[in-house]
C-alpha positions in Angstrom: 0.0 0.0 0.0 1.2 3.5 -0.9 0.6 6.5 1.2 1.2 9.7 -0.7 1.2 13.0 1.2 1.4 16.3 -0.7 1.1 19.9 0.5 -0.4 22.9 -1.2 1.0 26.2 0.3 2.3 24.2 3.2 5.5 22.3 3.9 5.1 18.6 4.9 7.3 18.1 7.9 8.4 14.7 9.2 6.2 15.3 12.2 3.1 15.7 10.1 4.0 12.8 7.9 4.5 10.5 10.9 1.3 11.7 12.5 -0.7 10.8 9.4 1.0 7.4 9.1 0.3 6.6 12.8 -3.3 7.7 12.6 -3.9 5.8 9.4 -3.0 2.5 11.1 -6.4 2.8 12.8 -8.0 2.4 9.3 -5.6 -0.4 8.3 -6.9 -2.4 11.3 -10.4 -2.3 9.8 -9.5 -3.1 6.2 -6.4 -4.4 4.6 -7.5 -4.1 1.0 -6.5 -0.5 0.5 -4.5 -0.1 -2.7 -3.2 3.4 -2.2 -4.1 6.6 -0.3 -3.4 10.2 -1.3 -3.5 12.9 1.3 -3.4 16.6 0.3 -2.9 19.2 3.0 -3.4 22.9 2.2 -3.9 26.3 3.9 -6.7 28.6 2.7 -7.1 31.9 4.6 -5.8 30.6 7.9 -8.0 27.5 7.6 -6.1 24.2 7.4 -7.7 21.7 5.0 -6.9 18.0 4.8 -8.3 15.9 2.0 -7.8 12.2 1.2 -8.7 9.8 -1.5 -8.5 6.0 -0.9 -8.5 3.6 -3.8 -10.2 0.3 -2.8 -10.8 -2.7 -5.1 -14.4 -1.8 -6.0 -14.7 1.9 -5.0 -12.8 5.1 -4.2 -13.5 6.9 -1.0 -13.0 10.7 -0.6 -13.1 12.8 2.5 -12.3 16.4 3.5 -12.0 18.2 6.8 -11.0 21.7 7.7 -10.1 23.4 11.0 -7.9 26.1 12.4 -5.3 23.5 13.5 -3.8 21.1 11.0 -3.5 18.2 13.4 -7.1 18.5 14.4 -8.1 18.6 10.7 -6.1 15.4 10.1 -7.8 13.8 13.1 -11.3 14.7 11.8 -10.3 13.4 8.3 -9.2 10.1 9.7 -12.5 9.8 11.7 -14.5 10.5 8.5 -12.5 7.9 6.5 -12.9 5.4 9.4 -16.7 5.7 9.3 -16.8 5.4 5.5 -14.6 2.2 5.7 -16.9 0.7 8.2 -19.9 1.3 5.8 -17.9 -0.1 2.9 -17.1 -3.3 4.9 -20.8 -3.7 5.8 -21.9 -3.2 2.2 -19.3 -5.6 0.7 -19.4 -8.2 3.4 -20.3 -11.8 2.4 -23.9 -12.2 3.4 -24.1 -15.9 2.6 -23.1 -17.0 6.1 -25.9 -14.9 7.6 -28.6 -16.7 5.7 -27.6 -20.1 7.1 -27.8 -18.6 10.7 -31.4 -17.5 10.2 -32.7 -21.1 9.7 -31.1 -22.6 12.8 
């Protein structure tokens, strides 16, 4: 899996890069089918914006969060991605095993 972090009007420091990588492990625990992830961090009028696009086998997931603090914007972005991954797993889960449980 590739994690690509780019900055627009902001320098990507090693601290921000390690923060994103550590927070993304939360999502990797839910789903290991992630092909690649692109994070874009930018600053617009003193507002820090974090965007991400995840490429999964059957779908792409996009999320965006903004806040006055970059680390809080990244935290909100990871939480949004986490919720979308949980919905993705529920939707693409194998439902054949659930049918056999109904008749017992």
